[in-house]
Structures are given as structure tokens and as C-alpha cells.
C-alpha atoms as one frame of an Amber mdcrd trajectory, in Angstrom:
protein
 -22.070  22.008  27.518 -22.023  19.656  24.762 -24.778  17.943  22.941 -25.204
  14.375  24.205 -24.273  11.650  21.450 -27.103  10.599  19.971 -25.276   7.158
  18.881 -21.651   5.810  18.271 -21.977   3.649  14.637 -20.424   0.048  16.100
 -18.088  -1.512  13.051 -18.371   1.191  10.467 -15.706   0.573   8.533 -16.583
  -2.950   8.423 -19.799  -2.462   7.294 -19.463   0.177   4.312 -17.171  -2.095
   2.949 -19.193  -5.081   3.519 -22.114  -3.280   1.584 -19.874  -2.787  -1.692
 -21.029   0.282  -2.499 -21.493   1.826  -6.154 -21.722   5.567  -6.683 -24.711
   5.344  -8.742 -26.207   2.708  -6.614 -29.682   2.723  -4.248 -29.083   1.799
  -0.488 -31.272   1.559   2.687 -30.090   2.071   6.072 -32.899   0.109   7.667
 -32.032   1.666  11.155 -30.908   5.033  11.037 -30.763   6.319  14.259 -28.286
   9.223  14.993 -27.233   8.823  11.054 -23.695   7.763  11.278 -23.429   4.540
   8.932 -25.966   6.796   6.517 -23.515   9.469   6.359 -20.476   7.005   5.424
 -22.894   5.729   2.858 -23.790   8.845   1.220 -19.842   9.788   1.296 -19.545
   6.923  -1.108 -22.380   7.783  -3.260 -22.067   9.709  -6.747 -24.663  12.318
  -8.303 -27.329   9.648  -8.892 -27.164   7.647  -5.939 -30.398   7.369  -3.127
 -30.347   6.309   0.025 -33.312   5.707   2.230 -32.845   5.758   6.312 -35.675
   4.002   8.184 -36.520   4.590  11.708 -39.560   4.492  13.651 -38.707   6.701
  16.288 -39.456  10.170  15.636 -36.427  10.963  17.546 -34.380  10.408  14.638
 -35.859  13.037  12.574 -33.345  15.398  13.983 -30.642  13.710  12.676 -31.836
  13.821   9.320 -29.717  14.394   6.096 -29.799  17.661   4.332 -29.477  15.904
   1.290 -31.601  15.295  -2.476 -30.070  12.033  -2.324 -31.354  11.187   0.743
 -34.563  10.518   2.028 -36.162   9.620   5.725 -38.332   6.982   6.091 -40.443
   7.494   9.751 -41.671   3.477   9.992 -40.754   0.500  11.175 -38.017  -1.447
   8.890 -40.656  -4.274   8.959 -42.255  -2.662   5.852 -39.150  -2.359   3.805
 -41.021  -3.365   0.942 -43.910  -1.478   0.989 -42.020   1.556   1.233 -39.342
   0.721  -1.576 -42.351   0.803  -3.904 -43.821   3.863  -1.987 -40.703   5.841
  -3.348 -40.707   4.372  -6.673 -37.487   2.098  -6.575 -37.510  -0.919  -8.181
 -34.720  -2.834  -6.092 -31.771  -1.983  -4.137 -28.386  -2.396  -4.494 -27.908
  -2.865  -0.378 -29.593  -2.895   3.073 -27.773  -2.112   6.371 -29.229  -3.337
   9.505 -27.393  -2.181  13.096 -30.159  -3.778  15.827 -28.357  -2.042  18.387
 -30.424  -0.080  20.509 -29.073   3.907  20.205 -27.095   5.612  23.079 -30.059
   8.180  22.946 -32.564   5.490  24.279 -30.396   4.634  27.025 -29.565   7.773
  28.082 -33.101   9.370  27.777 -34.530   9.127  31.343 -37.711   9.558  29.947
 -37.605   6.342  28.047 -37.340   3.667  30.118 -35.109   1.722  28.726 -32.009
   1.412  31.272 -32.522   0.085  34.834 -29.629   3.237  35.376 -32.570   6.107
  35.689 -35.515   5.810  37.722 -38.436   6.455  34.809 -41.543   5.124  33.633
 -41.258   1.784  31.872 -42.090   2.736  28.461 -39.494   1.396  26.259 -41.591
   1.843  22.766 -39.274   2.789  19.971 -42.381   4.027  18.406 -44.093   6.322
  20.828 -47.456   5.949  19.110 -47.700   2.153  19.594 -50.334   1.945  22.521
 -48.642  -1.440  24.408 -45.454  -0.032  26.535 -43.473  -1.953  29.285 -45.574
  -1.190  31.996 -48.900  -2.683  30.388 -46.662  -5.668  29.401 -46.278  -6.837
  33.256 -49.300  -5.689  34.140 -51.541  -7.909  31.837 -49.352 -11.007  30.931
 -49.766 -14.182  32.770 -47.179 -15.560  34.483 -46.172 -18.293  31.984 -46.193
 -15.310  29.177 -43.585 -13.461  31.578 -41.032 -16.473  32.259 -41.288 -17.389
  28.382 -40.407 -13.426  27.608 -37.742 -13.338  30.054 -36.455 -16.824  29.177
 -36.607 -16.442  25.376 -35.752 -12.980  24.847 -33.433 -12.407  28.081 -32.352
 -15.770  28.175 -32.385 -15.667  31.745 -31.915 -19.218  33.834 -34.171 -17.539
  36.706 -37.036 -16.579  34.231 -39.896 -18.646  36.107 -39.025 -16.990  39.601
 -38.873 -13.796  38.357 -42.114 -14.147  36.533 -43.692 -15.254  40.004 -42.263
 -12.556  41.497 -43.547  -9.555  39.121 -46.965 -11.147  39.554 -46.826 -11.240
  42.948 -45.873  -7.730  43.141 -47.783  -6.591  40.988 -50.915  -7.583  42.952
 -49.604  -5.486  45.994 -49.144  -2.428  43.292 -48.168  -1.406  39.589 -44.907
  -2.029  38.545 -44.772   1.154  36.378 -41.091   2.407  37.052 -37.490   0.929
  36.477 -37.099   1.230  40.059 -39.529  -1.157  40.958 -39.242  -3.423  38.440
 -35.388  -3.657  39.515 -36.233  -4.076  42.777 -38.488  -7.193  42.275 -36.393
  -8.937  40.228 -33.100  -8.207  42.078 -33.308 -11.449  44.646 -32.992 -13.365
  41.315 -29.713 -11.635  39.932 -26.186 -13.046  41.277 -24.289 -10.003  42.596
 -21.311 -10.713  40.690 -23.736 -10.580  37.158 -25.911  -7.881  38.346 -25.597
  -5.595  35.331 -25.218  -8.177  32.817 -28.378 -10.133  34.358 -30.186  -6.527
  34.692 -29.712  -5.734  31.150 -30.899  -9.352  30.305 -34.549  -8.516  32.285
 -34.791  -4.757  30.559 -33.615  -6.392  26.657 -36.138  -8.890  27.447 -39.272
  -6.416  27.685 -38.058  -4.387  25.477 -37.736  -7.040  22.464 -41.032  -7.887
  23.595 -42.575  -4.613  23.199 -41.509  -3.559  20.257 -41.755  -7.216  18.582
 -38.393  -6.916  17.285 -37.833 -10.671  16.503 -40.934 -10.885  14.738 -39.712
  -7.489  12.333 -36.563  -8.560  11.889 -37.392 -12.304  10.491 -40.235  -9.916
   8.412 -37.458  -7.227   7.287 -34.681 -10.164   6.329 -37.594 -12.257   4.286
 -38.544  -8.909   1.977 -34.693  -8.450   1.842 -34.693 -11.327  -0.999 -37.417
  -9.468  -2.464 -36.307  -5.589  -2.831 -32.558  -6.442  -3.429 -30.690  -7.097
  -6.590 -28.644 -10.046  -8.034 -25.352  -9.125  -6.372 -27.527  -6.808  -3.614
 -25.389  -6.974  -0.133 -27.462  -7.594   3.119 -25.568  -6.426   6.315 -26.685
  -7.366   9.610 -24.791  -6.359  12.834 -26.314  -8.188  15.923 -26.156  -7.618
  19.470 -27.132 -10.666  21.282 -27.384 -14.794  20.349 -31.172 -14.654  19.788
 -31.047 -12.211  16.534 -27.001 -13.609  15.558 -28.602 -17.379  15.176 -31.791
 -15.986  13.048 -29.619 -13.915  10.775 -26.862 -16.575  10.514 -29.612 -19.483
   9.364 -31.484 -17.101   7.063 -28.052 -15.978   5.118 -27.103 -19.902   5.194
 -30.366 -21.020   4.063 -32.355 -18.426   2.792 -35.501 -18.905   5.124 -36.047
 -17.371   8.758 -36.298 -21.377  10.086 -33.125 -21.961   8.704 -34.045 -25.137
   6.948 -31.590 -26.336   4.619 -32.333 -27.596   1.374 -30.329 -29.216  -1.187
 -30.305 -30.125  -4.410 -29.499 -33.815  -6.131 -26.081 -33.141  -5.733 -26.204
 -32.414  -2.398 -25.283 -29.158  -3.205 -27.087 -26.127  -0.615 -29.872 -24.446
  -2.215 -29.632 -21.177  -1.131 -30.206 -17.503  -2.750 -27.400 -15.955  -0.818
 -23.915 -16.340  -1.056 -21.357 -15.416   2.249 -19.197 -12.844   2.092 -17.562
 -13.356   5.345 -17.868 -17.262   6.469 -16.289 -15.989   9.718 -18.522 -13.866
  12.118 -16.528 -10.046  11.802 -16.339  -8.394  15.332 -15.298  -5.212  16.709
 -11.576  -4.643  17.691  -9.900  -4.080  20.873  -9.362  -0.493  19.653 -12.622
  -0.074  18.996 -14.133  -1.588  22.114 -12.163   0.755  23.828 -13.452   3.502
  22.206 -17.059   2.202  21.784 -17.151  -0.631  24.517 -20.990  -1.098  23.792
 -19.466  -2.309  20.562 -18.151  -5.113  22.190 -20.919  -7.626  21.369 -21.941
  -6.161  18.403 -21.382  -9.191  15.325 -21.332  -8.468  11.721 -22.869 -10.716
   9.243 -22.792  -9.902   5.181 -24.412 -11.748   2.588 -24.724 -11.302  -1.472
 -27.854 -12.329  -3.141 -27.037 -14.886  -5.911 -28.220 -14.271  -9.398 -30.897
 -16.478 -10.136
């Protein structure tokens, strides 16, 4: 029996080309996961090149690359700047972030990331974190739950779902994927069942792992740790992330506030490498259906 695939990296060639790798450069793959992107980066590096691979999930350690040029960093990418300094690196030539969830997390029935398997509602990327999805459902107010489902899941029935969750938890704990699915199912359109259930689980996962705050922090720090001419390469999978990355690459701030000089030119520390978002080809989607929603954006830090 074959071992399960930890993850298939999306838009692999496009990411590697986007990084514009120098053989002696120093890079960070801030979403190491199964190591697919990292292996491709390493194949382009010479003996003086270096790569940091970040992952807050200790399970990813089993994929660590056995190479003296590689350093596995067990930590959240929101601490990018601190780790770069800790490992004695002055500046990076490129940063890669694939914000998708690994197959491993969806397929591991014990982790509670998917409605397809019945398990405890966990969803913590960092298993040492104290708040899991069951805790969120048990302790958040109806208003908070509605906000999470609307903002992070983009669900039109968020308020009704939140009300149903609060009512259901008064009768017993909502601590399994099957129980949550049962509670929200009356508000799910039959024609969109898989999509909308996935949005419910996505919303909880983003909240549990503070993904939006971590992304904002990493983006802001990327400007501080990249060399002039360094590349920022980011793959997103839902509109909230994509909008945030797009605005940041255009403006240089997470608010997306555009500032212009006296002549009306946009003041930004970035040059967009691809003005149009890059998506997976039909061939890639056929090989890897989860790449269908992947959107790749690439920017280069301008020399100030």
C-alpha cells in the first residue's frame, strides 16, 4: 500500500520562475508542508545558496530536506523577521508562500479539517495552540460566530447558521465534524452542498489559526527582510486572501491605501511582475483538482 501524499504543490513551475532564483541566493519557503516547492527551489541553488522552510505544524518535520543548505523552522511565518535574524541572515532574495491547506490536513481524520470524515473539531495547524474549533463553537457569541462565517466563509446564511449553532450547543457540545455538519445543513443549498460546507469549515479554520492576521504580519515583514530586487511569490485560494495580497503588492500596505507623489505616480515599494493573476492550466487542474482555485501573484521589491 502506497503512503498517502502529504501535498501536491500548485503552480510549481510558475512559482519557481517567479522567484527568479540566484544560485547563491537565500530564500524562504514560509509554507513548507510537504516540501514540494522547497525541493524545486533547492534544485536551483548552488553550494552557497540557502533555504529556510517554515511550518508551524510539527507533522511537516517528517518531510525535512536532508541538505546542509536547508534549515527547517518550526514556527509560524508571522515571525518571519525574527527567525531570519535568529539564523544570522541579513536579507532574503525571495519569499514563497503557498497559503493552501495540505492534503495531509484534509485527509488526516484526526485533525478535523474536513466534513468528509467524522472526527473531533480541532483544525489547529499548531497542535500546541490552546483554542481549537470546538472551543470557538462553544465560547463565541452569536454575533462573533456570524461575523466569522460571513467574513471568512462568505456565507450569506451566516446569521442563521450562528443562531442555530448557539441553540444547538445549549442542548449538547458541538465537538465533532459530523455534529457541526448536522447543525448547519438546513442552511446549505443542496446544489452547492460541498462548496458551502467547505466554506463553513474554511471560516472556522481561518479563525482558529488567526490566518488573516498572520498573513498581514508576514506581508509587512517581507518588505523588511527582502533585498532590493527580491521577489515575493504568493499563492492564495480564496478571495479574502487574494484581495489582501493584491492590495499589498499594489500599495505596499495591508490596508491597500494608494499614495501618490506630486506628479500623480503611485508610491509603492513593489514592481508587479505579473499584472494579471496567474492560475492553473486545465492540464494541472486535471492532475490536481485542488489547484483550481489557486491564484498566484508575484512582486519585486524596488530599490529605494
